[in-house]
C-alpha angles and dihedrals in degrees: 000000000000116000121258098245134074087295088079089068130067118255124233095272091050092047090053091052091048089054090049089055089051090050088059092055096274095287130090137160113268096225094049091048091051092052090052100046116348096177093053092047094051092045094049090048090049092051092045098245089118128037121209115219110201093192094071100009093243137136125224128192121244122211110265086221090063092046091048093051091050094048091047091052091049092049092048090050092049091048092051091051091050092050090051091049090049091054092047095047098087091052092044091056097039093106090055091046090054091047091051093048091048094053110100113228116250095241138103107264124201112175106303096341124090118198113207121189130203129038093254094052092045092050091047092053093047091050088053091052091048091053093048097045115102109170118030145003122196123185139180106196114182127183104068117249116043120231108269092227090056092049094051094047096041100048097077093042091052092049090051091048091052092045088061088064095259125138126234126197125177134181119207132183119247093263089070093073092052088064113080095206093051092046091049091049092052092046093051095049091043087063088055093052105272120130127217130184138180123234117190093205135086114266139164124253112258139164125194125189121202089332084280105097133020129200120211132173112259096186133044092241092047091243090128130043136191117222106202120200101163104121095220093049092046091049090053091050091049087055090052090052093047091050092053092042092054091053095043123101124248114234134202093223097186091060098034091108092047102052100059099274090098094060119119111285094248089058090049088054090049093052091054093046088053087059089060095253120153124244091254092050091049090052091051093048094052098037091241134133118258090241090055091050091047089055091052091047091053089052091050093048090053091046094050096033091238119160096195138031089246092055090048093052091046093051093048094054115104133046115028091351091067092062108112116234117242 
């Protein structure tokens, strides 16, 4: 049977040869046709547009209407078989499902909390949860810019998750919108239905899947994670997320590098200093360390010839520096 794609139809070269056969009255000698265009002859015979008569070694043309009706019937039959197979698939895999569900996870379990150690094991478990989630993903992601490798690997998975009808909400710190790759990632997924906001406050990394299981760091270097399944604990953590989400700022990610947020970091620092903010507050707003902010301030003082932080803020007021941050 011909396949169900465009391969079930003759290409332009084969169509031209079919018309040439019709121009000769719809009948040609098989050997002569092969000498002229063997690939087109064999393909048209295979599809049923030409019939080979072994008695007189000739080819005769078949009505495309007849061929089309036959191919349509074959495609409908194949489609019906595929639908039946799709309905039978869950039952056909039930023994494997039961085996999977019966397999104890290789983690340390204490009540409703699983402690998973090692970056590889943590990532493996999170990828499992992503694949199993069907309704909602919530994430608090501190630290500013996201690692480029994570963005590249996660974009397609997030699109697939959203395509299943699920929702995805993420809270970043202000430093995220200073990073072009992170802003582009958020803009792209926003167009697919995800939602991202910025919260200029410290918060702890957290992932929640289907309001059923939450993932929290269990070590300062993120080398250990706690997977919480206790319903009461998860409900509390969902409340923490919703509280932060409500306070977070909405962002037009497609224009984030056109409205001043995409300026060099030292200019971002200068804008906030011009508002009278302290070095510590500026660091919190931008998701940067205080030493990093201090380095940017030193660069600005040299640029503006300011001896003190007060003089620097005073000189930077006015013009673009007067624009209030979102």
